[in-house]
C-alpha positions as CSV (number, residue, x, y, z in Angstrom):
1,M,0.0,0.0,0.0
2,S,1.4,3.4,-0.9
3,S,1.5,6.2,1.6
4,A,-0.6,8.5,-0.6
5,H,-3.3,5.8,-0.6
6,A,-3.1,5.5,3.2
7,D,-3.4,9.3,3.7
8,N,-6.6,9.3,1.6
9,N,-8.2,6.6,3.9
10,Y,-7.6,8.5,7.1
11,G,-8.2,12.1,5.9
12,R,-6.3,15.1,6.8
13,V,-6.3,17.0,10.1
14,I,-6.5,20.8,9.9
15,R,-5.7,22.8,13.1
16,F,-7.9,25.8,13.6
17,R,-6.4,28.7,15.7
18,P,-8.6,31.3,17.4
19,R,-8.7,34.7,15.7
20,M,-7.7,37.0,18.5
21,G,-5.7,39.7,16.7
22,G,-2.5,40.6,18.7
23,I,-3.2,38.4,21.7
24,P,-0.7,35.5,21.9
25,A,-2.1,32.0,21.4
26,S,-1.2,30.9,24.9
27,H,-3.5,33.5,26.5
28,W,-6.7,33.1,24.4
29,R,-8.6,31.0,27.0
30,T,-8.0,33.4,29.9
31,P,-9.6,36.8,29.3
32,P,-8.0,39.7,31.1
33,I,-9.7,40.8,34.3
34,D,-10.5,44.5,34.7
35,E,-9.2,45.4,38.1
36,S,-10.7,48.9,38.0
37,A,-14.3,47.6,37.9
38,G,-14.3,46.6,41.6
39,D,-17.7,45.6,43.0
40,D,-19.8,47.7,40.7
41,S,-22.7,45.4,40.1
42,P,-25.8,46.3,38.1
43,V,-27.9,44.3,40.5
44,P,-28.5,45.7,44.0
45,D,-27.8,43.6,47.1
46,L,-30.1,40.6,47.3
47,A,-29.6,39.9,51.0
48,K,-32.8,41.6,51.9
49,Y,-34.7,38.9,50.0
50,E,-32.9,36.0,51.7
51,C,-34.6,34.2,54.6
52,P,-33.4,31.3,56.7
53,E,-34.8,27.9,55.5
54,S,-37.0,26.1,58.0
55,D,-37.0,22.4,58.6
56,G,-40.5,22.2,57.1
57,E,-39.3,23.8,53.8
58,Y,-36.3,21.5,53.6
59,R,-38.5,18.4,54.2
60,H,-41.0,19.6,51.6
61,R,-38.3,20.1,49.0
62,M,-36.7,16.7,49.7
63,M,-40.2,15.0,49.4
64,L,-40.7,16.7,46.0
65,N,-37.2,15.6,44.9
66,A,-38.1,12.0,45.9
67,I,-41.4,12.2,44.0
68,A,-39.7,13.6,40.9
69,F,-37.0,10.8,41.1
70,I,-39.7,8.1,41.4
71,F,-41.7,9.6,38.5
72,T,-38.7,9.8,36.3
73,S,-37.7,6.2,37.1
74,L,-41.2,5.0,36.2
75,L,-41.0,6.8,32.9
76,V,-37.6,5.2,32.2
77,L,-39.0,1.7,33.1
78,A,-42.1,2.3,30.9
79,G,-39.8,3.2,28.0
80,V,-37.7,0.1,28.5
81,W,-40.8,-2.1,28.7
82,I,-42.3,-0.6,25.6
83,S,-39.1,-0.9,23.6
84,T,-38.6,-4.5,24.6
85,H,-42.2,-5.4,23.7
86,I,-41.8,-3.7,20.3
87,I,-38.6,-5.7,19.7
88,V,-40.2,-9.0,20.8
89,H,-43.3,-8.5,18.7
90,A,-41.6,-7.2,15.6
């Protein structure tokens, strides 16, 4: 087998480089951080809307999570059952 024929079987890999103008390629994933911005946030402090979570709320949330998990598991089991019956009866 010739090497030209082997190259055609496997294709050719082309490397794409990001277009970042004058920024070196080693720094393209880490954008510079603007130190002058400080803590200027367009959103006001949200601490006034926070409230401590009670035991009842935690228990309610965990019960809903358990119900959602059981419902999702039943959907998966129903899908597996339907797919196996389609395969068996096909």
